[in-house]
C-alpha positions in Angstrom: -40.2 14.9 90.2 -38.1 13.5 87.1 -35.0 15.5 86.0 -34.7 16.6 82.4 -31.2 15.7 82.9 -30.5 16.6 78.6 -32.4 20.0 79.0 -30.2 20.9 82.0 -26.9 20.0 79.9 -28.3 22.1 77.0 -28.5 24.8 79.9 -25.2 24.5 81.2 -23.5 24.9 77.9 -25.8 28.1 77.1 -24.2 29.5 80.6 -20.6 28.7 79.8 -21.0 29.6 76.1 -21.7 33.1 77.5 -19.0 32.5 80.3 -15.9 31.7 77.6 -17.2 35.1 76.3 -16.9 36.9 80.3 -20.3 37.4 79.9 -22.7 36.7 83.0 -26.3 36.6 82.5 -29.1 38.3 84.8 -31.5 35.7 85.7 -34.2 37.7 83.7 -32.2 37.5 80.6 -31.0 34.0 81.3 -34.8 33.1 81.1 -35.4 34.9 77.9 -32.5 33.1 76.1 -33.2 29.6 76.9 -36.4 30.2 74.8 -34.7 31.5 71.6 -34.2 29.6 68.7 -30.5 28.0 68.0 -30.2 30.3 65.0 -31.1 33.5 67.3 -28.2 32.1 70.1 -25.5 32.1 67.3 -26.4 34.9 66.0 -26.2 36.7 69.5 -22.9 34.7 70.5 -21.3 35.8 67.2 -22.1 39.5 67.7 -21.0 39.8 71.4 -17.7 38.0 70.4 -17.2 40.4 67.7 -18.3 43.5 70.0 -15.6 42.5 72.4 -12.9 42.7 70.1 -13.6 46.8 70.6 -14.2 46.9 74.0 -13.1 44.0 76.0 -15.0 44.7 79.1 -16.4 42.0 81.8 -20.6 42.5 80.8 -23.7 41.4 82.3 -26.4 40.5 80.5 -29.3 42.6 81.6 -32.4 42.4 79.2 -31.1 46.2 78.4 -28.2 45.1 76.7 -30.1 41.9 75.9 -32.8 43.8 73.5 -29.7 45.5 71.6 -27.8 42.7 70.8 -30.2 40.9 69.9 -32.3 44.0 67.6 -29.3 46.3 66.6 -26.6 46.2 63.9 -23.4 45.0 65.1 -21.8 48.2 62.9 -24.2 50.6 65.3 -23.1 48.3 68.7 -19.6 49.2 68.0 -20.4 52.6 67.5 -21.9 53.7 70.1 -20.6 51.5 72.9 -17.4 50.6 72.4 -16.5 53.5 74.6 -18.8 52.4 77.5 -17.5 51.9 80.9 -19.6 48.6 81.8 -18.1 48.5 85.5 -19.3 52.0 86.5 -22.7 51.0 84.8 -23.0 48.0 87.1 -21.2 49.3 90.1 -21.3 53.3 89.7 -17.8 53.3 90.8 -15.6 54.3 87.8 -11.8 52.4 86.6 -9.4 54.1 85.2 -8.1 51.0 82.9 -10.7 52.3 80.1 -8.9 50.8 76.7 -6.3 49.2 77.9 -6.4 45.4 78.9 -4.6 42.4 79.6 -4.8 39.0 77.2 -7.5 36.7 78.1 -6.4 34.1 79.9 -5.8 30.8 76.9 -6.4 28.0 78.7 -10.7 27.8 78.4 -10.9 24.4 79.0 -9.7 24.7 82.7 -12.2 28.2 82.6 -14.9 25.7 81.5 -14.1 23.1 84.0 -14.2 25.7 86.8 -17.4 27.4 85.7 -19.0 23.6 85.3 -18.4 23.4 88.9 -19.1 26.7 90.1 -22.7 25.8 88.2 -23.6 22.9 89.5 -26.9 23.8 90.8 -28.1 23.3 87.5 -27.9 19.8 87.9 -31.0 20.2 90.4 -34.8 19.9 89.4 -36.5 22.1 86.9 -38.8 23.7 89.9 -35.9 24.6 92.0 -33.2 25.7 89.0 -34.5 29.6 88.8 -34.8 29.8 92.7 -31.2 28.9 92.9 -29.8 30.6 89.5 -31.4 33.7 90.8 -30.2 33.3 94.1 -26.3 32.3 93.0 -26.6 34.7 90.9 -26.8 37.9 93.1 -24.5 36.5 95.8 -21.8 35.9 92.7 -22.3 39.5 90.9 -21.0 41.5 93.6 -17.8 39.3 94.7 -17.4 39.0 90.6 -17.2 42.4 90.0 -15.2 43.3 92.8 -12.6 40.7 91.9 -12.4 41.9 88.9 -12.0 45.9 89.7 -9.4 44.6 91.4 -7.7 42.5 88.8 -8.2 45.5 86.6 -6.0 47.8 89.8 -3.7 45.4 89.5 -3.3 45.2 85.3 -3.1 49.5 85.8 -0.8 49.3 88.2 1.4 47.2 86.0 0.9 49.2 82.8 1.7 52.5 85.1 5.1 51.2 86.5 6.0 50.4 82.7 4.8 53.1 81.1 7.2 55.3 84.4 9.9 52.8 83.4 10.0 53.4 80.3 9.6 57.2 80.5 12.5 57.2 83.3 14.4 55.2 80.7 14.2 57.9 78.1 14.6 60.8 80.2 18.1 59.5 81.5 19.2 59.1 78.0 18.7 62.7 77.2 22.6 63.8 77.8 24.1 60.9 75.7 21.2 61.7 72.9 23.7 65.2 71.6 27.2 64.7 70.4 28.2 68.2 71.4 31.8 69.2 70.7 31.0 72.7 72.4 34.0 74.7 74.4 32.3 75.1 77.7 33.6 78.0 79.7 30.9 78.0 82.1 32.9 75.2 83.4 36.1 76.9 84.4 34.3 79.7 86.3 33.9 79.2 89.6 30.3 79.3 90.8 29.5 82.3 93.3 26.5 81.7 95.8 25.2 83.1 98.8 22.1 82.3 100.3 20.9 85.4 102.8 19.9 83.2 105.9 18.0 85.8 107.2 15.6 86.1 103.8 14.3 82.7 104.1 11.5 80.7 106.5 12.7 77.7 106.4 13.6 75.8 109.7 12.5 79.4 111.5 8.5 79.2 111.2 6.8 80.3 114.9 3.8 80.6 114.5 0.3 78.8 115.1 -2.2 81.4 114.4 -2.8 82.9 118.1 -3.7 86.8 118.2 -0.5 87.4 119.5 1.4 85.3 116.4 -1.3 88.3 113.8 0.0 91.4 116.0 4.0 90.2 116.1 3.5 89.9 112.1 2.0 93.5 111.3 4.4 94.7 113.7 7.0 93.5 112.6 5.9 94.9 108.3 5.3 98.1 110.0 8.6 98.5 111.7 10.9 97.3 109.3 8.9 99.8 106.2 9.0 102.0 108.8 12.4 102.5 108.1 12.6 102.9 104.8 9.9 106.1 104.8 11.4 107.7 107.0 15.0 107.1 105.2 13.1 108.7 101.5 11.6 111.4 103.7 14.6 111.9 105.4 12.6 112.6 108.8 11.7 110.7 111.6 7.4 110.1 111.6 5.5 111.6 114.7 3.7 109.1 116.5 -0.1 108.9 115.8 -1.2 109.2 119.3 0.6 112.7 119.4 -1.5 113.8 116.2 -4.3 115.5 118.1 -1.7 118.0 119.9 -0.7 119.4 116.7 -4.0 120.9 116.0 -4.1 122.9 112.7 -0.1 121.9 112.1 0.7 122.1 108.8 3.8 119.8 107.1 3.1 117.4 109.6 4.8 113.5 108.4 3.5 110.5 109.8 3.6 106.3 108.9 1.1 104.1 109.3 -0.4 100.8 108.5 -3.4 101.5 105.6 -6.9 100.1 107.9 -9.5 101.3 105.7 -10.4 103.3 102.2 -13.7 104.5 101.5 -14.9 107.6 99.6 -17.7 110.3 100.6 -20.8 111.1 98.8 -18.8 114.2 97.9 -16.0 112.5 96.2 -13.1 112.7 98.9 -10.7 109.6 99.4 -10.9 108.8 103.4 -8.2 106.5 104.3 -7.5 105.0 108.1 -4.2 104.4 108.9 -3.1 103.0 112.0 0.7 101.9 113.5 1.3 100.6 117.1 -0.3 102.6 119.2 -2.9 104.7 117.9 -4.7 105.3 114.4 -6.0 108.5 112.6 -8.0 109.2 109.3 -6.5 110.8 106.2 -8.4 113.1 104.2 -7.3 113.4 100.3 -9.7 115.7 98.5 -11.4 115.4 95.6 -9.6 117.9 93.7 -5.8 116.4 95.0 -6.5 112.9 94.1 -5.1 112.6 90.6 -2.0 114.5 92.4 -1.7 112.3 95.4 -3.0 108.5 94.5 -0.7 107.8 91.5 -0.6 104.6 92.5 -3.8 102.6 94.2 -4.1 102.6 98.0 -3.7 98.8 99.0 -5.2 97.4 102.4 -2.2 96.6 104.9 0.3 98.4 103.2 2.6 100.7 104.7 2.8 104.1 103.7 4.0 107.8 104.9 2.1 110.8 105.1 2.5 114.4 104.9 -0.4 116.6 105.5 -2.1 119.4 107.7 -3.6 118.3 110.7 -7.1 119.3 111.3 -8.7 121.6 113.7 -9.8 119.1 116.0 -6.6 117.3 115.5 -8.6 114.0 114.4 -7.2 113.9 111.1 -5.0 115.0 108.3 -5.4 116.7 105.3 -3.1 115.0 102.8 -0.6 116.9 100.6 1.7 113.7 99.8 1.7 110.3 100.3 6.0 108.6 100.5 6.2 104.9 99.9 9.4 102.9 100.7 10.1 102.0 97.3 13.6 100.8 96.6 15.3 104.0 95.2 16.5 104.3 91.7 19.8 103.1 91.2 22.7 102.2 88.7 21.6 99.2 86.7 24.1 95.8 88.1 26.2 93.9 86.0 29.2 92.7 85.7 33.0 91.6 84.4 32.8 88.1 83.3 30.1 87.0 80.5 28.2 84.3 81.7 24.5 83.8 81.6 21.9 82.9 83.8 18.3 81.5 82.7 14.8 81.3 84.5 12.0 78.6 84.9 9.1 78.1 87.3 5.7 76.6 86.8 7.4 73.8 84.6 4.3 71.0 86.4 5.3 67.5 86.2 2.8 65.3 86.6 0.5 67.3 84.3 -1.2 65.7 81.5 -0.5 69.1 79.8 3.0 69.4 81.0 5.2 69.8 77.6 7.6 67.2 77.9 8.9 67.1 74.3 9.6 70.8 74.5 11.3 70.4 78.1 13.4 67.4 76.6 14.4 69.8 73.9 15.7 72.4 76.6 17.8 70.2 78.6 19.1 69.3 75.2 19.7 72.8 74.0 21.9 72.7 77.6 23.6 70.1 76.7 25.0 71.8 73.8 22.4 71.2 71.1 22.6 74.5 68.9 22.0 75.3 65.7 24.2 78.7 65.3 26.7 80.7 66.7 25.2 82.7 69.1 23.6 79.6 71.0 27.0 77.9 71.1 28.1 81.5 72.7 25.2 81.5 75.2 25.0 77.7 75.9 28.9 77.4 76.7 28.8 80.7 79.1 24.8 79.7 80.9 26.2 79.3 84.3 23.0 79.3 86.8 19.2 78.6 86.1 16.9 80.1 89.2 13.7 77.9 89.2 10.4 80.4 91.2 8.4 77.2 92.1 5.7 74.7 90.9 8.5 72.3 89.9 5.1 69.9 89.8 1.5 69.9 89.6 1.3 67.9 92.9 -1.8 66.3 94.3 -4.9 67.5 95.4 -4.2 71.0 94.8 -7.5 71.7 94.0 -11.0 69.6 93.3 -10.7 66.4 90.8 -7.1 67.0 90.5 -6.6 63.6 89.9 -8.6 63.5 86.4 -5.9 65.8 85.1 -2.7 64.2 85.6 -0.6 61.3 84.3 1.4 60.5 87.7 -1.0 60.5 90.6 2.3 59.7 93.1 3.9 63.3 94.1 7.0 61.4 94.7 7.1 60.1 91.7 6.6 63.9 90.4 9.9 65.0 91.9 11.7 61.9 91.0 10.7 62.7 87.2 12.2 66.3 87.2 15.2 65.4 89.6 16.0 62.9 86.8 15.4 65.8 84.5 17.8 68.2 86.4 20.6 65.4 86.3 20.5 65.4 83.0 21.8 69.3 82.7 25.7 70.1 82.3 27.4 69.8 86.2 28.9 73.1 85.7 25.5 74.7 85.6 24.7 75.9 89.3 20.6 75.2 89.9 18.2 77.5 92.6 15.4 76.0 93.8 11.9 77.7 95.6 8.9 76.2 95.8 5.5 76.9 94.8 1.9 76.7 95.8 1.7 73.3 93.9 4.7 72.3 95.7 5.0 69.7 98.3 5.0 72.3 101.3 2.5 74.3 102.8 0.6 76.9 100.9 0.8 79.6 103.3 3.5 82.2 102.1 5.9 82.5 103.3 6.7 78.9 102.6 9.9 77.2 103.5 12.0 75.1 101.3 11.0 71.5 100.4 11.7 69.0 103.0 14.4 66.4 103.1 12.2 63.7 101.5 11.8 65.6 98.4 15.6 67.2 98.4 17.4 63.4 98.6 16.0 62.2 95.1 18.2 65.3 93.5 21.3 63.8 92.5 23.3 66.9 92.5 25.9 68.6 94.0 25.7 72.2 93.0 21.6 72.1 93.6 20.3 75.0 96.1 16.9 74.9 98.1 15.6 77.6 99.4 11.9 78.9 100.5 10.0 81.2 98.6 10.5 83.9 99.2 14.1 84.1 99.3 17.3 86.4 98.6 20.8 84.8 97.4 23.5 86.5 95.7 24.1 85.1 92.6 27.5 86.3 90.8 27.1 89.5 92.5 23.5 89.9 91.7 21.4 89.8 94.5 18.7 88.0 93.1 15.2 87.7 95.0 12.9 84.3 94.2 9.2 84.7 94.6 6.7 82.3 93.5 4.3 85.5 93.2 0.8 84.0 94.0 0.2 87.5 95.4 -0.4 88.4 91.5 -4.0 87.0 91.6 -4.6 89.2 94.5 -2.8 92.2 93.0 -4.8 91.8 89.0 -8.0 92.9 90.9 -7.3 95.7 93.0 -4.7 97.7 90.9 -6.2 99.1 87.2 -2.9 98.6 85.7 -1.8 95.8 86.7 -2.4 92.7 84.4 -1.6 89.0 83.6 -0.7 89.8 79.9 1.9 91.9 81.2 3.9 91.0 84.6 6.0 93.9 84.7 3.0 95.7 85.3 2.4 94.0 88.7 6.1 94.0 89.5 6.3 97.4 89.6 3.9 97.6 92.0 5.9 95.0 94.8 8.6 97.2 94.0 7.2 100.3 95.0 5.8 98.8 98.4 8.9 96.8 99.2 6.5 94.8 100.0 5.8 91.1 97.7 1.6 90.5 98.9 0.2 93.5 100.7 -3.3 92.6 101.7 -3.9 90.2 103.7 -6.7 87.4 103.5 -7.0 87.9 99.9 -6.2 84.5 97.3 -3.1 84.1 98.8 -2.8 83.0 102.2 -0.3 84.6 104.5 0.8 82.6 107.7 1.4 85.3 110.4 5.4 84.9 111.5 6.7 86.9 114.2 8.7 88.7 111.1 7.4 89.0 108.3 9.0 87.7 105.5 7.2 89.4 102.6 8.9 92.3 103.3 11.8 93.4 100.6 15.0 94.2 102.8 17.5 94.3 100.3 18.0 96.5 97.3 18.1 94.0 95.2 19.2 93.6 91.5 17.2 91.0 90.3 13.3 90.0 91.1 12.1 86.8 90.1 8.6 85.2 89.4 6.1 83.1 88.3 3.1 81.7 88.8 1.0 83.3 86.0 2.4 81.1 83.1 3.3 84.3 81.0 6.4 85.6 80.3 7.6 89.1 81.1 10.5 91.1 81.5 11.8 94.4 82.2 13.9 96.8 84.1 12.1 98.8 86.6 14.3 101.6 89.2 18.0 99.5 88.2 16.2 96.4 89.3 15.8 93.5 86.8 12.0 92.2 86.3 11.3 89.0 84.6 8.6 86.5 85.3 9.2 83.1 83.7 6.7 81.1 81.5 5.5 77.5 82.2 5.9 74.1 80.0 2.4 73.5 81.2 -0.3 73.7 77.8 -3.7 76.0 78.6 -5.7 74.4 81.0 -9.0 74.5 81.6 -8.9 76.9 84.3 -7.0 79.2 82.2 -9.5 79.1 79.5 -12.3 80.0 81.9 -10.2 82.9 83.0 -9.0 84.0 79.9 -5.3 83.7 80.4 -3.9 83.4 77.8 0.1 81.4 79.0 3.4 81.7 77.3 4.5 77.8 77.4 8.4 76.8 76.3 9.9 80.2 76.7 13.0 80.4 78.9 14.2 83.9 79.7 18.1 84.3 79.6 20.2 87.5 80.8 23.7 88.2 80.0 24.8 88.9 83.4 28.0 91.3 81.5 25.5 93.6 79.7 22.5 93.9 81.9 20.7 97.1 80.3 23.2 97.2 77.0 21.4 96.0 73.8 21.3 92.2 73.3 21.7 91.6 77.4 18.0 89.9 77.3 17.4 86.8 75.3 14.8 84.1 75.2 14.8 80.2 74.3 11.6 79.8 72.3 10.5 76.4 72.0 13.9 75.4 70.5 14.8 78.9 68.9 16.8 81.5 70.5 16.4 84.9 69.9 17.6 88.7 71.2 14.9 90.4 72.5 16.2 93.6 74.7 
């Protein structure tokens, strides 16, 4: 068979012209292109070249896209396909570079030479040519796409590193961007911080999830809360095993953990409680429910009961329920006028992180103020408490990677560490974790691990567990992230996300941060229940629900700090409207008085109470 060299050279030129545009031809498309006129070929290549200005992706021109470029107007193609992911179309794998592309290799002559060598088989006899082309195309296409994906991943990595460096440089210059002449009063005030080690699980976890662990956990909860209940009742409770001997006796006082709650057809409420040795049934008559059950009963909370033992000795008719609530007390205040700020749920790494607002707050702490009130507060601000979720984390929920601008959790912590490094050195910072942080999800949570804490280049930064109680300049301050809020909102009719104080009051009443076991808040069965509120605290600081709240209850300051994350898709679905970029601040010398509570709200400091 005679070889038509002129025809073969022409076909090689066609292939190379498309390769110059980074377009690979499918065998079917190639056969069709060979037979179109020169004019139509020029028009086709011109359209592809114009399109590549808007979508500079690698293209495999199959019959579908060949028809599109031959028959449609170029403006229509650009409109419909400028953001089209050709790599995903060909391979089924998503790429994350999308609109960002590096400049193409400039030396086209070298590329032509490489491609000519690659397609030397086109000089074969024409009858053999189709078979060779199809075979070579099938062998090469997968490898070409694989190499292209790797190339784009490398480019993406470079883009990420460059963006990260740019972001870190901007963060590192926040302090120097503020020209402040403030007299820093807080600089001359000695820091006073004491961490109550017995309130923090860090380094003390013992549970392995055995039955014995659960028994010890609930026994510890019962024994410690029983002490507070007996203190309120001013009497000792009878062991439940002795009640059967007290048939018909009135004014009997017992203490137990709620194990079951039900309502009879007649409307009476039936409650089962148990102690370490026995259990008994409580009966709350229908006509006494409103008087006795002023607050909902929750499974696994510890209650005291005063009532009359039934004639059979198997139940108690309830007259009164006593909870281990913190006793009312005088509101704590100190002589020195200093201020404490409260943060939580910053969520570094999330695409919804409000970096401009957070930087504005850091500048405020450095003296970027607009009036005398702001100057006075910032000059005397001595402490910042952060109640969890410094970062958005990685793998916290399915598909989270799509919601992140930073998918490396170490880099997320590096970034928040750089932000905190920009805060004036005389301000002490206390940090506990939340459910998005790099510790176990089950509460109680230990403090952040050393591989994280070593990223924070400050001497006066304190890492504690969740929960943890710290004495801060005389105020016993309990930090708790607040994941149990998700359970309490569904169990207590008056508790709502919109008003976090309604939830926090329920914790104070029960002296228990997460009453019910087995809900949305996971609990590790430690041999000690660290969720019991042991001390008569002065401040309860929580977060988690991204909504600010403030109040005073039984002499305790209740402050729920908001967030620096815009509303997420999940919150939209749940109907939760966050209050982002609002930072609560209290004057520790005037708690309870007019003007003691302020909020920094997106750059404006205002007195709230």
